[in-house]
C-alpha positions as CSV (number, residue, x, y, z in Angstrom):
1,M,36.9,0.5,-17.0
2,L,39.5,-1.0,-14.6
3,G,39.4,2.2,-12.6
4,I,35.6,2.3,-12.5
5,M,35.3,-1.3,-11.4
6,L,38.0,-1.2,-8.8
7,S,36.5,1.9,-7.4
8,S,33.0,0.3,-7.4
9,F,34.2,-2.7,-5.4
10,Y,36.2,-0.6,-3.0
11,I,33.2,1.7,-2.3
12,F,30.9,-1.4,-2.1
13,S,33.1,-3.1,0.6
14,K,33.5,0.1,2.6
15,S,29.8,0.9,2.4
16,I,28.7,-2.3,4.1
17,Q,31.9,-2.7,6.3
18,Y,33.0,-5.8,4.4
19,T,36.6,-6.8,4.9
20,A,37.7,-9.4,2.2
21,A,40.5,-11.9,2.8
22,I,43.6,-11.7,0.6
23,S,42.5,-14.5,-1.7
24,R,39.2,-12.7,-2.3
25,K,40.9,-9.4,-2.9
26,I,42.9,-11.1,-5.6
27,L,39.7,-12.6,-7.0
28,I,38.2,-9.1,-7.1
29,V,41.2,-7.6,-9.0
30,A,41.1,-10.6,-11.4
31,W,37.3,-10.0,-12.0
32,C,38.0,-6.3,-12.7
33,L,40.8,-7.1,-15.1
34,L,38.7,-9.6,-16.9
35,W,36.0,-7.0,-17.6
36,A,38.6,-4.4,-18.5
37,V,40.1,-6.8,-21.1
38,L,36.6,-7.5,-22.5
39,F,36.0,-3.7,-22.6
40,A,39.3,-3.2,-24.5
41,C,38.5,-6.0,-26.9
42,A,35.0,-4.5,-27.6
43,S,36.5,-1.1,-28.1
44,T,39.1,-2.4,-30.7
45,G,36.5,-4.5,-32.5
46,V,37.7,-7.9,-31.5
47,F,34.2,-8.5,-29.9
48,P,31.2,-7.4,-32.0
49,L,29.6,-5.9,-28.9
50,P,29.0,-2.1,-28.2
51,L,30.8,-0.6,-25.3
52,L,27.5,0.5,-23.6
53,L,26.3,-3.1,-23.6
54,I,29.6,-4.2,-22.0
55,R,29.0,-1.6,-19.2
56,L,25.5,-2.9,-18.6
57,L,26.6,-6.5,-18.5
58,E,29.5,-5.6,-16.2
59,C,27.1,-4.0,-13.8
60,L,24.5,-6.8,-13.7
61,T,27.1,-9.6,-13.4
62,S,29.1,-7.7,-10.7
63,V,26.0,-7.5,-8.5
64,V,25.8,-11.4,-8.6
65,F,29.6,-11.5,-8.0
66,A,29.3,-9.1,-5.0
67,F,26.5,-11.2,-3.5
68,F,28.7,-14.4,-3.5
69,L,31.5,-12.4,-2.0
70,A,29.7,-10.6,0.9
71,R,26.8,-13.1,1.5
72,K,24.5,-10.3,2.7
73,R,20.8,-9.9,2.0
74,T,20.1,-9.7,-1.7
75,E,18.4,-6.3,-1.3
76,T,21.4,-4.9,0.6
77,V,23.9,-6.2,-1.9
78,I,21.9,-4.7,-4.9
79,S,21.5,-1.4,-3.1
80,A,25.1,-1.2,-2.0
81,Y,26.6,-2.2,-5.4
82,L,24.3,0.0,-7.5
83,L,25.1,3.0,-5.3
84,S,28.8,2.2,-5.5
85,F,28.6,1.8,-9.3
86,G,26.9,5.1,-9.7
87,I,29.3,6.9,-7.3
88,S,32.3,5.3,-9.1
89,Y,31.1,6.7,-12.5
90,F,30.5,10.1,-10.8
91,L,34.1,10.1,-9.4
92,F,35.4,9.0,-12.8
93,Y,33.9,12.1,-14.5
94,I,35.2,14.4,-11.7
95,A,38.7,13.0,-12.1
96,A,38.5,13.0,-15.9
97,L,37.2,16.6,-16.3
98,P,40.4,18.5,-15.3
99,I,42.7,15.9,-17.0
100,S,40.6,16.1,-20.2
101,V,40.9,19.9,-20.2
102,I,44.7,19.8,-19.8
103,S,45.1,17.0,-22.4
104,A,42.9,18.9,-24.9
105,F,45.2,22.0,-24.4
106,F,48.3,20.0,-25.3
107,M,46.6,18.1,-28.2
108,S,45.2,21.3,-29.8
109,T,48.6,22.3,-31.0
110,K,49.3,19.0,-32.7
111,H,45.9,17.8,-33.8
112,I,44.6,18.6,-37.3
113,V,40.9,19.6,-37.2
114,G,38.7,17.1,-39.0
115,T,41.0,14.1,-38.6
116,P,40.3,11.3,-36.0
117,L,42.1,11.2,-32.7
118,D,44.9,8.7,-32.3
119,Y,44.3,7.2,-28.8
120,N,47.5,5.2,-29.0
121,Q,49.6,8.2,-28.4
122,P,51.4,8.3,-25.0
123,V,49.6,11.4,-23.9
124,F,46.3,9.5,-23.8
125,L,47.8,6.6,-21.9
126,L,49.3,9.1,-19.4
127,S,45.9,10.9,-19.1
128,Y,43.9,7.7,-18.4
129,S,46.6,6.5,-16.0
130,I,46.3,9.8,-14.1
131,V,42.5,9.6,-14.2
132,F,42.8,6.0,-12.9
133,V,45.0,7.0,-9.9
134,L,42.9,10.1,-9.2
135,Q,39.6,8.2,-9.2
136,L,41.0,5.6,-6.7
137,L,42.4,8.4,-4.6
138,L,39.0,10.1,-4.6
139,S,37.3,6.8,-3.6
140,V,39.7,6.5,-0.6
141,L,39.2,10.1,0.4
142,L,35.5,9.6,0.3
143,F,35.7,7.4,3.4
144,R,38.0,9.8,5.1
145,I,34.9,12.0,5.6
146,R,34.0,11.7,9.3
147,R,30.4,10.7,8.7
148,L,31.3,8.0,6.2
149,R,34.1,6.3,8.1
150,K,31.8,3.6,9.1
151,G,30.3,3.1,5.7
152,F,26.7,3.8,4.7
153,P,24.5,2.8,7.7
154,F,21.5,3.8,5.6
155,I,22.2,1.0,3.2
156,Y,20.2,-1.3,5.4
157,N,17.1,1.0,5.2
158,K,14.3,-0.6,3.2
159,F,14.1,2.5,1.0
160,T,17.8,2.4,0.0
161,I,17.0,0.0,-2.9
162,V,14.7,2.7,-4.3
163,V,17.5,5.4,-4.1
164,A,20.0,3.0,-5.6
165,L,17.8,2.1,-8.6
166,V,16.9,5.7,-9.3
167,F,20.5,6.9,-8.9
168,T,21.8,4.1,-11.2
169,G,19.1,5.0,-13.8
170,V,20.2,8.6,-13.7
171,I,23.9,7.8,-14.0
172,L,23.2,5.4,-17.0
173,S,21.2,8.2,-18.7
174,L,24.2,10.6,-18.2
175,V,26.6,8.0,-19.6
176,T,24.3,7.4,-22.5
177,W,24.1,11.1,-23.2
178,V,27.9,11.5,-23.1
179,S,28.5,8.4,-25.2
180,M,26.0,9.4,-27.9
181,N,28.1,12.3,-29.0
182,A,31.0,10.0,-30.0
183,A,29.0,6.9,-31.1
184,S,28.8,5.6,-34.6
185,E,25.6,4.9,-36.5
186,H,26.0,1.2,-35.8
187,D,25.9,1.9,-32.0
188,I,22.9,4.2,-32.0
189,Y,20.5,1.3,-31.6
190,Y,22.3,0.0,-28.5
191,I,22.6,3.5,-27.1
192,H,18.8,3.9,-27.3
193,S,18.3,0.5,-25.8
194,L,20.6,1.5,-22.9
195,D,18.7,4.7,-22.5
196,I,15.4,2.8,-22.3
197,A,17.1,0.4,-19.8
198,S,18.1,3.4,-17.6
199,V,14.5,4.7,-17.6
200,L,13.2,1.2,-16.7
201,I,15.7,0.9,-13.8
202,A,14.7,4.3,-12.4
203,G,11.0,3.5,-13.0
204,T,11.4,0.2,-11.1
205,G,12.8,2.2,-8.2
206,I,9.8,4.6,-8.3
207,Y,7.4,1.6,-8.5
208,I,9.0,0.0,-5.5
209,L,8.8,3.3,-3.6
210,I,5.1,3.7,-4.4
211,R,4.3,0.1,-3.3
212,R,6.3,0.5,-0.1
213,L,4.7,3.8,0.7
214,I,1.2,2.2,0.2
215,K,2.2,-0.7,2.5
216,M,3.5,1.8,5.1
217,Y,0.2,3.7,5.0
218,Q,-1.8,0.5,5.4
219,S,0.5,-0.7,8.2
220,K,0.2,2.6,10.0
221,K,-3.6,2.6,9.5
222,A,-3.8,-0.9,10.9
223,Q,-1.6,0.1,13.8
224,Q,-3.8,3.2,14.5
225,N,-6.9,0.9,14.4
226,S,-5.2,-1.5,16.7
227,E,-4.3,1.3,19.1
228,K,-7.9,2.6,19.0
229,Y,-9.1,-0.9,19.7
230,Y,-6.8,-1.4,22.7
231,E,-7.5,2.1,23.9
232,G,-11.3,1.3,23.8
233,L,-10.7,-2.0,25.5
234,Y,-8.7,-0.4,28.2
235,Y,-11.3,2.3,28.8
236,E,-14.1,-0.3,28.9
237,L,-12.2,-2.4,31.5
238,K,-11.4,0.7,33.5
239,Y,-15.1,1.8,33.4
240,K,-16.3,-1.6,34.5
241,Y,-13.7,-1.7,37.3
242,E,-14.8,1.7,38.6
243,Q,-18.4,0.6,38.5
244,L,-17.7,-2.6,40.4
245,L,-15.8,-0.6,43.0
246,V,-18.8,1.7,43.4
247,L,-21.2,-1.2,43.5
248,D,-19.2,-3.1,46.0
249,K,-18.8,0.0,48.2
250,S,-22.6,0.6,48.1
251,K,-23.4,-2.9,49.1
252,S,-20.9,-2.9,51.9
253,S,-22.2,0.5,53.1
254,A,-25.9,-0.7,53.0
255,L,-25.1,-3.9,54.9
256,H,-23.1,-1.9,57.5
257,N,-25.9,0.7,57.9
258,F,-28.8,-1.8,58.3
259,T,-27.1,-4.6,60.2
260,D,-27.2,-2.7,63.5
261,R,-30.6,-1.3,62.8
262,L,-32.1,-4.7,62.1
263,K,-30.5,-6.1,65.4
264,S,-31.9,-3.3,67.4
265,M,-35.3,-3.6,65.8
266,E,-35.2,-7.4,66.5
267,E,-34.5,-6.7,70.2
268,A,-37.2,-4.1,70.4
269,F,-39.7,-6.4,68.7
270,T,-39.0,-9.3,71.1
271,Q,-39.5,-6.9,74.0
272,G,-42.7,-5.6,72.5
273,K,-41.3,-2.1,72.1
274,A,-41.3,-1.8,68.3
275,S,-44.4,-0.5,66.6
276,L,-45.7,-1.4,63.2
277,E,-44.7,2.1,61.9
278,D,-41.1,1.5,63.0
279,I,-41.0,-1.8,61.1
280,Q,-42.6,-0.2,58.0
281,R,-40.2,2.7,58.1
282,L,-37.2,0.4,58.3
283,Q,-38.6,-1.6,55.4
284,K,-39.1,1.5,53.3
285,D,-35.5,2.7,54.0
286,W,-34.2,-0.7,53.0
287,H,-36.1,-0.7,49.7
288,E,-34.9,2.8,48.9
289,E,-31.3,1.7,49.6
290,L,-31.7,-1.3,47.4
291,S,-33.2,0.9,44.6
292,A,-30.2,3.2,44.9
293,I,-27.8,0.2,44.6
294,K,-29.7,-1.1,41.5
295,G,-29.3,2.3,40.0
296,R,-25.5,1.8,40.3
297,K,-25.6,-1.6,38.7
298,L,-23.1,-2.4,35.9
299,L,-24.1,-1.0,32.6
300,P,-22.5,-2.2,29.3
301,S,-20.0,0.4,28.0
302,T,-20.5,2.1,24.6
303,K,-16.8,3.0,24.7
304,V,-17.8,6.7,24.3
305,Q,-17.1,8.2,27.7
306,A,-19.7,11.0,27.5
307,I,-22.5,8.7,26.4
308,D,-21.6,6.2,29.2
309,Y,-21.8,8.9,31.8
310,L,-25.2,10.0,30.3
311,F,-26.7,6.5,30.7
312,E,-25.2,6.2,34.2
313,H,-26.8,9.5,35.1
314,F,-30.2,8.3,33.9
315,A,-29.8,4.9,35.7
316,K,-29.4,6.8,39.0
317,D,-32.5,9.0,38.2
318,F,-34.6,5.9,37.3
319,A,-33.5,4.1,40.5
320,A,-34.6,7.1,42.6
321,D,-38.1,6.7,40.9
322,N,-38.0,3.0,41.5
323,I,-37.7,2.3,37.7
324,T,-35.8,-0.7,36.5
325,F,-33.3,0.3,33.8
326,N,-31.6,-1.9,31.2
327,L,-29.2,-1.0,28.5
328,M,-28.2,-3.0,25.4
329,V,-25.2,-2.0,23.2
330,D,-24.6,-3.6,19.9
331,G,-21.9,-2.7,17.3
332,S,-19.4,0.2,17.5
333,I,-20.9,3.3,19.0
334,K,-17.6,5.1,18.3
335,Y,-18.1,4.4,14.6
336,M,-21.7,5.5,14.9
337,T,-20.7,8.9,16.3
338,E,-18.0,9.4,13.7
339,N,-19.8,8.3,10.6
340,V,-23.6,8.1,11.2
341,I,-24.7,10.9,13.6
342,K,-22.7,13.5,15.4
343,Q,-22.1,12.7,19.0
344,G,-23.8,15.8,20.3
345,K,-27.0,15.0,18.3
346,L,-27.0,11.4,19.6
347,E,-26.7,12.7,23.1
348,I,-29.7,15.0,22.5
349,L,-31.8,12.0,21.3
350,I,-30.8,9.9,24.3
351,I,-31.7,12.7,26.8
352,N,-35.0,13.6,25.1
353,H,-36.4,10.0,24.8
354,L,-35.2,8.7,28.1
355,K,-36.8,11.8,29.8
356,D,-40.0,11.1,27.9
357,A,-40.0,7.5,28.9
358,Q,-39.4,8.4,32.6
359,I,-42.3,10.9,32.5
360,A,-44.6,8.2,30.9
361,V,-43.7,5.5,33.5
362,N,-44.2,7.9,36.4
363,A,-47.5,9.0,35.0
364,S,-48.7,5.4,34.7
365,D,-50.3,3.2,37.5
366,N,-48.7,0.1,35.9
367,P,-47.0,-2.0,38.5
368,L,-44.3,-2.9,35.9
369,R,-41.9,0.1,36.0
370,R,-39.3,-0.6,33.4
371,I,-37.3,1.3,30.8
372,T,-34.8,-0.3,28.3
373,A,-32.5,1.5,25.9
374,M,-31.0,-0.2,22.9
375,I,-28.2,1.6,21.0
376,G,-26.1,0.3,18.1
377,L,-26.4,-2.0,15.2
378,P,-29.1,-4.7,15.9
379,G,-29.7,-5.3,12.2
380,D,-28.6,-3.6,8.9
381,C,-28.8,-0.1,10.2
382,Y,-27.6,1.8,13.3
383,E,-30.5,2.9,15.6
384,F,-31.4,4.2,19.0
385,T,-34.5,2.7,20.7
386,V,-36.2,3.2,24.0
387,F,-38.8,0.8,25.4
388,D,-41.0,1.7,28.4
389,S,-44.0,0.4,30.3
390,G,-45.6,3.9,30.8
391,I,-48.8,5.4,29.5
392,P,-49.5,5.1,25.8
393,F,-49.4,7.9,23.2
394,G,-52.7,9.4,22.3
395,V,-53.8,8.9,18.7
396,D,-54.0,12.6,18.1
397,T,-50.5,13.0,19.5
398,L,-49.0,10.4,17.2
399,A,-50.9,11.9,14.2
400,R,-49.5,15.4,14.8
401,L,-45.9,14.5,15.7
402,G,-43.5,16.4,13.5
403,I,-45.7,19.4,12.8
404,G,-45.3,21.2,16.1
405,R,-44.8,20.7,19.8
406,V,-47.1,17.9,20.8
407,T,-47.3,16.1,24.2
408,T,-49.9,13.9,26.0
409,H,-48.5,14.6,29.5
410,A,-48.0,18.4,29.8
411,D,-49.1,18.2,33.4
412,S,-46.2,15.8,34.2
413,G,-43.5,17.9,32.6
414,G,-43.8,17.0,28.9
415,S,-43.2,20.0,26.6
416,G,-43.2,18.4,23.1
417,I,-39.7,19.8,22.4
418,G,-38.1,16.4,22.5
419,F,-40.0,15.0,19.4
420,E,-39.7,18.4,17.6
421,T,-35.9,18.1,18.0
422,T,-36.1,14.4,16.9
423,F,-37.7,15.3,13.6
424,E,-35.1,18.0,13.0
425,I,-32.3,15.4,13.5
426,M,-34.2,12.9,11.4
427,R,-34.2,15.4,8.5
428,E,-30.5,16.1,8.9
429,C,-29.5,12.4,9.0
430,N,-32.3,11.0,6.6
431,A,-33.3,8.8,9.6
432,S,-36.7,7.1,10.2
433,L,-38.8,7.3,13.3
434,I,-40.6,4.1,14.2
435,I,-43.1,4.1,17.1
436,S,-44.4,0.7,18.1
437,E,-47.3,0.3,20.6
438,Q,-49.3,-2.5,22.1
439,E,-52.0,-2.8,24.7
440,Q,-50.7,-2.0,28.1
441,S,-50.1,-4.9,30.5
442,S,-48.3,-5.7,33.7
443,V,-45.8,-8.1,32.0
444,D,-44.5,-6.3,28.9
445,Y,-43.6,-2.9,27.5
446,S,-46.4,-0.7,26.3
447,K,-44.4,1.0,23.5
448,S,-41.0,1.7,21.9
449,V,-39.6,4.7,20.1
450,S,-36.8,4.0,17.5
451,V,-34.7,6.4,15.5
452,R,-33.3,4.3,12.7
453,F,-30.5,5.6,10.5
454,D,-31.6,3.9,7.3
455,G,-31.5,6.8,4.8
456,K,-35.3,6.6,4.2
457,S,-36.6,9.5,6.3
458,Q,-39.9,7.8,7.1
459,Y,-42.3,8.1,10.0
460,I,-43.9,4.7,10.8
461,I,-46.5,3.9,13.4
462,E,-46.8,0.2,14.3
463,T,-50.1,-0.1,16.2
464,Y,-52.8,-2.4,17.5
465,R,-55.4,0.2,16.6
466,P,-54.8,1.2,13.0
467,G,-58.5,2.1,12.3
468,E,-58.3,5.0,14.8
469,F,-55.6,6.9,12.8
470,P,-56.7,9.3,10.0
471,I,-55.1,8.7,6.6
472,N,-52.1,11.0,6.1
473,D,-49.1,11.1,3.7
474,R,-46.8,12.1,6.6
475,Y,-46.8,8.7,8.2
476,V,-47.2,5.0,7.4
477,I,-49.5,2.8,9.5
478,A,-48.5,-0.8,10.1
479,C,-50.6,-3.3,12.0
480,R,-49.2,-5.2,15.0
């Protein structure tokens, strides 16, 4: 016991690079001698305690003693001492194995089979003394290994406590197994208790490991989400910055181009040289330039680059047709493309319905030329909606949507493929199509088309003329 304890404290101090003062070294030796005497008293029956219980108490109290000596973090001290305790026992058995074989060879000639061994013989004192010296020598040689000269740097790792607990549990199990062969019936209960304790110690280590792995996973997940958030924020700021540069450049270019033309036109007008056609042509050019600049106005970012570029492309097209375009984004479009609808399918919906809206507005004589797209989470469900001020749908068109290629403006470029594709995507995603219409006016939108991902797979027509629609199970008519 003295050899095991001295070895444990030596390995402990070396593992954490702790150098004790002379007074503390004397205190450590005294502590080890105290437990060695207690062990000797228990082994001779002076104390009615089993030796295995003495070993367990020695380990627990020595952890507390080591903490007051080193004054390190509690977890570090527990990890370091438990590892040292386990390594010390391991070195003890390495030292004891060859000595035991040699002692058994000498004792076999004198020992009568069937009689108990007399451990008071000088040969046993000599054997344990040699084991004592050899164990301490092995402890010293352990730190002559190049990689261990500076102790155990890994001892400060947060998973070392797990290794220490599992390692100590395994060592105690081995000690229990060895001791069980020589134990009396009176000690069997304590041996089983120690065996259970070793399993609990190892189990505690595994439990801590599982909890820390879960925390690591959660922390990593949170870090990934944080990285995604900042990446999206960076992209959004970069996107807006680029748009501002383009917008500023466009305004500067327009002013530069028209300043001189306006001055020359002013001079020509005062001299009576400018005709009405010249002024109208300049006015037309100026309005076209303004429309082009409006097409490059700042759009809110969806934080999905391909979709942003898609809306930007349509904004330019609409500006060329003198159509005012607005975009509203709500919720996480990245989440929408990852969990609600595939990005490619969403892009198809955007293209088809913005094109349809553009054709409808161009086919109308309404002075209000406006298209608004809304994408995201305006309520309980994600959806994509397009509002326009163009020509209304025909009743027959709305009634037959979803059963073939149907369009009310074939002469303007409509093919009916857009809604046919929309119904296919609806079936794949269990989405609902909601078409809402109202009487055309010069101050408001005439209709809206929504694809709502609500899991209901319905076709709903919200209309101001419900009596004109035939009854059909394919769609639901709602009055506006």
